N, C-alpha and C positions, 0 to 999 in steps of 0.2 A: 606671509599673511596677505590675503587679497584685500583690495580696496573695499569690497562690499562688506568686509568684516569690521571696518572702522567708520563706515558712513554715518552711523548713528551715535558716534562718540559725541558727548556734550560739548566738544570743542568747537563745533560749527562746520564740520566737514560736509554735511548734507547741503548746507547753504551754498558752498562752493560748487558742488555737483549740480545743484539746481540752477545756478547762474551760468553754467556752461551752455553755449548755444550749439549743442550737438544736432546734427541733421538726421541721424538715423538711430533707431532703437538698437540695432546691432552694435553700433559703435559704443553706445552707453553700456551694453552688456559686456562688451570686450574690455572696456575701461574698468568696470567693476570687478572683472575677473583678473585684472592685472596684479601681479605680486609686488609687494613693497621692495624697492631696490635697497640693497645693503652693501654694495661695493662702489668704489670710486669710479671704476670703469663704466658701470651701468649709468651712474649719475651723469658722468661727462657725456656719454653718447646720447642720453635722453635730452639733456639741455642743449647740446649742439644741434640736434634735430629741431627742437622747439625754437631755438634762436633763428634758424633758417626760415621757418614758417612765419615767425614774427617779422623778420625783415621783408618777407614776401608780401604779407598783407599791408605793410607800411609803404612799400615801393610800387605796388602794382595797382592799376586802376580798379576801383571798387566793382565795376561792372564785370570784370574778369573773375574776381573773387566770388561774386554772387552767382556766376554761371557754374563755377565748381561746386558751390554750396548747394545749388539747386540740383545738380547731378547727384550729389551724395545723398539727397533725400530718397533716392531710389534704391539705396543699399538695403538689402533684406538679409535676414538670418537664414541661410540655407545650409547650415551645418549638417542637418539630417540627410539632406539630398547628397551632399558631398560624401558623407559617411557611407551611404548606400552605394554610391558610385565606386568608392574605394573597395567595397566588398563584393564587387561584380554583380550587384543587383540590377535588374532591368528597370530602368527609370520610366515612370509614366509621363504623360504629356505635360503635366504641371511641373514635374521635376526637370524635364528637359527645357521647359520654358525658363525656369529659374536659372539654370546653368547658362542658357543663351543670354538672358537679361544681364547677368553678372558679367559675362565676358564682354558684352557690348559696353556696359557701364565702365568697366575697368579700362578698356581701350580708349573711351572718350575722355576719362579723367586723366589718363596718362598723356594723351595728346595735349590737353590743356596745360598740364604741368611742364611738358617739354618746351612749350613756347617761352618759358621763363627759367629754364635750366633746373627745375625742381624735380624732374623725374628721377634723378640720381639720389635725392635726399631720402625718399621712400620709393624703392623700386617695386613696380608692379609687373609681375610676370607677363610675358607676351602670350595672349590667348587667341591669336589670329587663326590658328588651326582649329580651335574649338568653334570659333565663329563660322569658319568654312564648313565644318561638319554639320552645324545646326542651321546654317543659312545658305543652302546650296544654290539658291537663285540670286544671292548677293544683294538682298533687299535692305539689309541693315535695319530691320524693324524688330523691335523687342517683343515679338509674338512668336509662338511656336505652333507649327502645323506639320503634319506628315505630308510633305509636298509630293506631287506626282513625280518629280525628278529623282526621288529616292528609289523608285522602283517602277520599271516599265510595265510590268504585269499589273501593278496596282493602278497605274494610269489607265490601262486598257479597261480594267474592271469598272472603274469610275465612269468611263465613257459609256460602257454598256449599261450601267445603272441609269444614266440619263436617257439612253435610247430605248431601253426595255423596262419600264417601270413595273411591269407585271412580274418580272423576275427579281424584284428588289430584295426580297428576303434572302434568297439563296446567294445573290451577289454580295449582299452586306456581310454575310457570314464569311465568304471567301476573302472579302476586303479586310475584315477584322483580323483574320489570321495573318494576312500579308502585313498589315500595319503593326501587329505585335512583333513580327519578324524584323521590321524596320527598327522598332524600339530596341529590340535585343541587339541588333547590329550597331545602332548608334551608341548604345550604352557601352558596348565592348570597345568601340573606337574611341570613346571619351575616357575610358578607364585610365589610360596612362597619364591623363592630365589632371587627375583628382588632386594631387598635391599642389600643382600650379594654381588650380582654381581656389583651393583653400588659402594659399598664400596671397592670392589676389584679393580675396574677401578681407583678410587681415590687414593687408596694405591699405585698402580703402578705409577701414576703420581707423587705422593709425593717422591717415591724412585728415579724416573728420575730427579726431580728437586733438591733433596738433593745431588745426585751424581754430578750434573752439578755445583751446588753452591760450593761443596767441591773442585772440580777440579779447579774452577775459583779462589778460595782462594789461591791455590798453584801456579797457572799460573801467577796471577797478584800480588802476594805477599801481600795479604790482611790479616787482623787480625780479631780475634773474639772480639767483644766489650764487655764491662761491662755495666751494667745498673747503671746509676748515682742515688744515693739515696738522694742527697742534691740539686737537681735541676740545678747543674752546669755541663756543658759539657766540656770535656778536650780531646785534641788531641795532640799526639806527632808524629812528622814526617808525617803529613797528606799530601796526594798528590791526584791529580786528574788523574785517570787511563787513560782517553782518551787523555789528554794533555801530560802525561808522555809517552804514547805509540807513539804519534806523534813526540815528541822531540827525542825519541830513534831512530825512523826511520831516523831522520836527523843527527844522531850521536851527539846529544846534551843531556845534563843532566837536569833532573827536580829537582828543589830545594824544598824539602818538608818544611812545616812550622809547628810550634807549636802554638796552640791557645786555650784559655780558655774563656768561657763566661757563664753568668748566667742570672738572672733577671735584673741586672744592665745594662742599655743600653751600647752597645759597638760601638764605632765610629772608623772606619779605614780610615786613610788618607794616601796619598802617591802620587808620581808622576804618570802621565799617563804611561801606559805600565809597571806599577809597580806590577801587579799581584793581585790587589784588587778584581777585578771581578772574577778571578779564585778562590780566597779564598771563596767568597760567593757561587759560583757554587759548590765548593767542600763540603762546610758545608751543603748545601741543599741536595746534592747527598748523603752524609753520613747519614743524618737524614732519608731520604727515604730508603736507604739500610738497616739501622738499624730496621726500623719499618716494613720492608717487609722481614727481616730475611736473609740478605746477609752478606758476609764478608765486612769489612770496610777498605778503603785504608788509612792506617796509621800504625805506629809501635805500638801505643797504643791508644785506644779510650774508653772513659767513657762517656756515652751519656744519657741525660735526656729525658724521654718520653714526647711527645707532643700530644695534641689532634688534632691540625691542623698546617699546614706548609704553609707559604706564601713566595713566591719568586718573587720579583718585580725587573726586570732587563731591562736595555737598552731601545731601541726604541720600545715602545709598542703601536705604532700607530695602530688603528683599522679601516681599510677601511670599513669593513662591517657595523660597528656601527657609521661610520661617525665621529670618534673621532681623534683628533690630538694626537701626542705623549704625550704632556703635559696633555691633558684631560684624556687619557687612564691611564697614570701613576697615576694621582690624584685619579681616580676611584679605582684603585687597592689598593692604600695606604689607602683610605677611608674605604675599606672593612676590612683592618687590624684594624683600629681604632674602627669600629663598633663591630668587633668580640672580641676586648679586653674588651668590656663591658659585655660580656656574661659569665664571670667567667670560661673561658676555658684556658688550658695551651697552649700557642701559641709560635711558632717560626716564626719570621719575618726577612727576609733577604732582604734588600733594597739597590739597587746599584745606587748611585749618584742621589738621588731624586732631582727634580726640576732643572735638568741640562739644560733643554731646554728653561728656562725662563731667565729674566734678573737677574744679580748676586745679586742685593740688595734684591729683593723679594725672590729669590731662597734661599739665606742664611737665611732669616727670616722663610721660610717654614720649612727648615731643623732643625733649632733651636727649632721651635715650636713643631715639631714632636717628638724630644727628650723629651721635657717637657711633652707632652700629654701622651706618652707611658711609661714614668718613673713611677715606683710604681705600675704598672699593672702586670698581669700574663704573659706578653709578654717578651720573650727573643728576644731582638732586636739587630741585628748586621747590621750596616749600613756603607756604604762607602760614601765619599763626596769629592768634589774638592773645596768646599768653606772653607774659614777661618771663623770659627764660635766659639762662646762661648759654650763649651760642657756641662756646668752645672754639673749635677750628673753623666754624662756618663764617662765610662772608655775609654781612648783614646789609640789606637794602631796606629803605623805608619810603613809602609814598609820602611825598613832600607835605601834603596836607593843606589845611585851610590857610589862605593868605588873602587879606583884604576882603574877607567875606566870600571868597570863591575857592573851590577845591582845585589844587594843583596836583595832577596825577603823575607827575614825573617821579622817577625813582632816584633817590640819593643814597650814597653809601654812608653808613653810620658805624660806630664802634661797638654797639651792643644791641641786644635783642629787645630792648624796652619798647613796648607798644605805646604810641602816642595816645593821649586821653582827649579825644575830640568828639566823642559821641554827643555830648550836650550841645556843642556848637553846630554839629550837623543837624541834630534834631531841631534846633532853633531855626536854622536856615530853611527847613522844610515847613515851617509855619506850625509846628506842634504847639499844643496848648501851653502858654507861658507859665501858668500856675504850676503845672507839672514840672517844667524845666527848672523854674526858680526853686521849687521845693527840693528837687534833686541837688541843685547847687548848694543849698544851705546844708543839706545832710553831709555833703562832701566836706564842706568847710568845718562843720562841727565834729566830723569824724563819727557820725552816728550810723554809718553804713556797715560797720563791722560788728 
């Protein structure tokens, strides 16, 4: 699955992409086309590369980094030109310019990286011969023109055009034919370098992406994750960057959480506004960030690889498919159950399933889901507002109200009972006291049933 297929997941992936300081549009497109990594070897290689760039921006003078970043702003998407070149097409002047510009850019960036031993981290193919072909006068200027030095006959014709303006039309026709011959010859001479040119474009995109990811790690205070070898994912001081940023703008603090989960189903309970949904969003985000090679929003992260990730959250009503919220939710969860029977390693994060149906049937569906997915290859983390029998599930609860303030930390409990804190939360929000007191009296007298 490519990154562009998950960018609009409600977990907050788009925020992370928008916060990347990429220098070129091509690097962004290349990143969005990148597939999700599903092997330990891919993960290790990706983070080793990112680590080197993180050390690079930490140790090298900022002026040098800025020079590279400025150069990378010149990276353009010339995939069509490269494809034409590979297919023996005759390139026009704009396409020849694009090839020359890329070759000069790749050479400049490679030279800047060599100064700090970074040229071996992402290797850029040498394009000196390409530059020699397109820059016969050795001017090293990123423009293209069919120079007189390409063809003695063309040089003579151009001289005649200046001397005999009355013969301009005939001479222009002859010169045009010679220029087309030069383009044909240049295209044939460049054809063997099509693959190297393509690799250079990709290498520059990788450099752009790695620098952006490394800077994001510093700016958002992210961490480098470890690959879990036992199938259990562990986070310390995990936070959601988008939520944390929004709270900071309002002069409020974000409370990070610790959480561990494996193949045993994990059930999270807690009052409304207790941060349960944010935990699921953050876990989903972290898993995607991990398998696409980003920094992780936590003080420590040890993450298990998954083949597929399912995130079922909130009101998933589908107007296009004519499905209600409940029907759409059931379809999504059904997809998890079906996938669990395909012997794949799955992560399923489900937020308050069956919330839109009656409590009796809803509780039965949630309990049944825990039983169905227990013992499979699914790492299930699920929130609920139902009081249920958790069975084999591990139960976590948002700590809740203490001294008039919400404590969002997760604590382990022995059952799935949901804390009754709705009235306290409503009161803290300044809701009409008559309404709150009336509700309290009804609970005391048992008149709510």
